N, C-alpha and C positions, 0 to 999 in steps of 0.2 A: 551541456550535460549528455543527453540522449537525444538520437536522430532516428527517424522512421522515414525509410526513401521506398516508396511505391511497394509498401507490404501488401501480399495478397495472400488469402487464407479461404477456401473453399471446402464446403461441406456438401458432396456432390454436385448437384448443382447451382447452390446457394455461395453466392459471394460475399460472405462476412466479413471480409475486409477487403474492400477495391482500389487495389492501388492508392493506397493511403498515405501521405506523407507528412509528417509533423514534427516539430522540434519541443523540448522541453527544457529551459535556460536553467544555469546551475544557481541553488541556493534560490529558486523560485516557488512559490504554492500556485501551481497549473492547476487549474479546474477542467474537468471532462466532461461536457454534457452530451445528450439527445435523447432522443424517445429509445422506448425499448426496443431491442432489433436493431440498432443502430448500428453495432459493432464494438461498443466500448468494451466489454468485459472478456469477449474474443481477444481486441487487442492485449489486453493484461495478460491474457492465458500464452501469447505467442511471444510476447516481450520476456515473459518469467519462462519460457520454454516448456509448459503445458503441451503447445500445440506445436508443430513444425511447421513455418510458413510456406507456402506456395511460390513463391516470389517476394523479392524484394530484399531490402538490408538493413539490419537495425545495429547501430553503432552507439556504443557506450564510453563518453569521454575521449573518442575517437578510435576505439577499438572495436573492431565487428565482432557482435555477440549473437548475430542470425544462429539460429537452431541451436543453440546450447541447451545442453538438459538442465533441469531446475537447482540442481545441486552446484554445478558449475555458473551458474548466472547469480545464485546465492552468494557464490564466493566472491563475486565481481562486486558485493557489496549492496545489491538490489533487492527488497524486501517487498516483501505484499501481502495484503490482506483481501481476505474474501467477502464476500457478499453475506454469506451464513459463515459466523462464526465458527471457528474448528478448533476450540478449546479441548484438553485431556478432560473429560468433566470428572474424572473419578482420581485426578490426582489434583493437589493444592494448587491455589495459585502461584504461591513460589515455585512450586515444581513445574509448574507449565514453563517458567521464565529458564529456570536452570537447565532444560533440553535444549534450548535454543543452540548455546555456543557450538561452534563446529569444533571436531579434530578434540574432546576431550580424553583423555589419557583413562579414565575409567572406563571407557567404554572397551578397552581392551582388557579381556580378564586376566592376563599374566601381569598387567601391570599392579591391579588388585592385591598379587601375591609375591611379587619381587620389587615393586615399588610402591608402595602404603602410602610413604610420606608425600610423594610427588602428586600422587591423586589426591589426598586428602586437601593439601596446600592448594592445588587448583580447583577443587571443589570449591573450598573456605572463599576463594575469589570471586569465583562466579557465583556464591552464594551472596556476598557485600554488594556486589555489583547488581544482583536483581533486586534488593531489598532499597538500595538507592536508586534504582528505575521505580520501584513500587510507590517509593515516596513522591517521587515528581509527578506520577498520574494519580495519586491520592488512593491507592487502593492498598497501603501498607496494613490498616487493621484487618484487611480480608485475606494476608496473607498466606493462614492457615485452612482457610475456607476451602471444600471441593469448588473446583472451577465451574463444575455444571450448576452450582445452585446460586450462579451469580446473576444479576439482572442482566436484559440484554446491553443497556448501555454499560453496564460495567464491562461485560466480556468485549467491549469493542475498546473500552480502554486496554482491556485484557490483551487483545491483539495488536495495540497502538504499543505497549509495553514490550511485548513478543517482539517484536521489528528491532526495538532500542536495544535489545540485547546481543543483536550481531553486530552492533557499530555501523549501520547502514548510511552510504551517500545518497540513496536514493530509495524514496517508499512511494509503493503503489498504493492506494488505498481505494477499495472497490465498495462504494456507500457506506462509510464510515457513520453516516447520521440515521441510516434505516433503523427504526424501533427505535430510538435513542430519545427521553424527554430532553425539553431543552435546558435543563438544568445541565444535564451531563453532555449535553451538545457543546453548550458554552466552554466546559470544562476542556472537552475534546478540542474544539477550535483554539482555546487559548495553548494547549500544549504543542500543537500543531505550529503555530505561530512561534512559540518560546525555542522549538526544536531547529527550525529553520534558521531562526534571527542569531542563536546561542553557540549552535552547533553545527551549522551550515549545511542542514539536511535538504536536500531537495524532494520536493513531494508533486507527484501526478495525483488528482483525486477524481475520482468518479463521483457522481451525486447527483440525486433528484430533488433535493430540497434546494430550492434557486436562494432562499435567504441564505444559508450558508454559504454556498458557491460565490453569492454576488458579495458576500461581506468577507470571506475568507481568501480567494482566487483572485490572482490576476498575474499571467493573463486566463482567460477562459477558452476552452477550444470545444467547437461545436463539430458534430459526428453526425452524420446521416447516410444510412443506405451505405456504411462500409466506409466513407471518406470523409475527410475531413470538411465541413460546410463553410465554416467561419472560424476567425480568431480574434482576438483583442480583449481589451480592458472589460470590466463589468459594465462602466458606461457605455462602450461600443457595442457591444453585446444587448444591451437593453434597447438601442435605439436602433437596431440590425431588422430592419421589416420582415426578412425572410425568416429571422429565428424568431421574433416575435410570435410570428404567423404559425410556423409550424411547430413552435417546440415550448414557446411561454405563455400562450393563451392570451397574450395581452395585458398580463398582470403587471408590467412594468411601464405599459402607455403613460 
């Protein structure tokens, strides 16, 4: 699904991504772990067009997407979330979802004057889809609540729901478990599994919660100093001495 070949990204004299190569298999839930400063979020930023790479190549389904701006990456059916949620706090949960679909007729002011029927029909379709998505992530009872009033865990579920509105093929999740209580984390993990199994969505997940990674992801990719250090099944990563010493603190010995 995704191929990263010898990718490089520098910030002055700092090599944030240093000749990194990795692959993400189709319809897999892949984990991406490593210490702070390993280059994980920078990798996401380069993959999704927020930063332009200084070298290397990115292929999505065999097509070169290296250096595309974010809106063009989005149109390739690649979506992402962020470490800090980016909801529109003064809009309702439902409105946050209805903003996501691309190329809405109502965004062109003349359509509202001359083609109001088409605009209303499209908005009804988008609203119905948003309600279905909220049912799926179990936020339907909060559809009219301001998004800024949600708890941290509910905002993470809202982030996942927003990606679903774009009918993605690949979702990049940046620390979905951060600040989320165990009950909501289990719900989030179940949603990810169901989306992968039933809709064939591929996931690449940055996460520091090792329990979540080891129970949800296969394979697990380890980054260090901008490079891929190791890759394997959760059991293989648990038994990798270099990974255990450097990143897991021996907790899985």
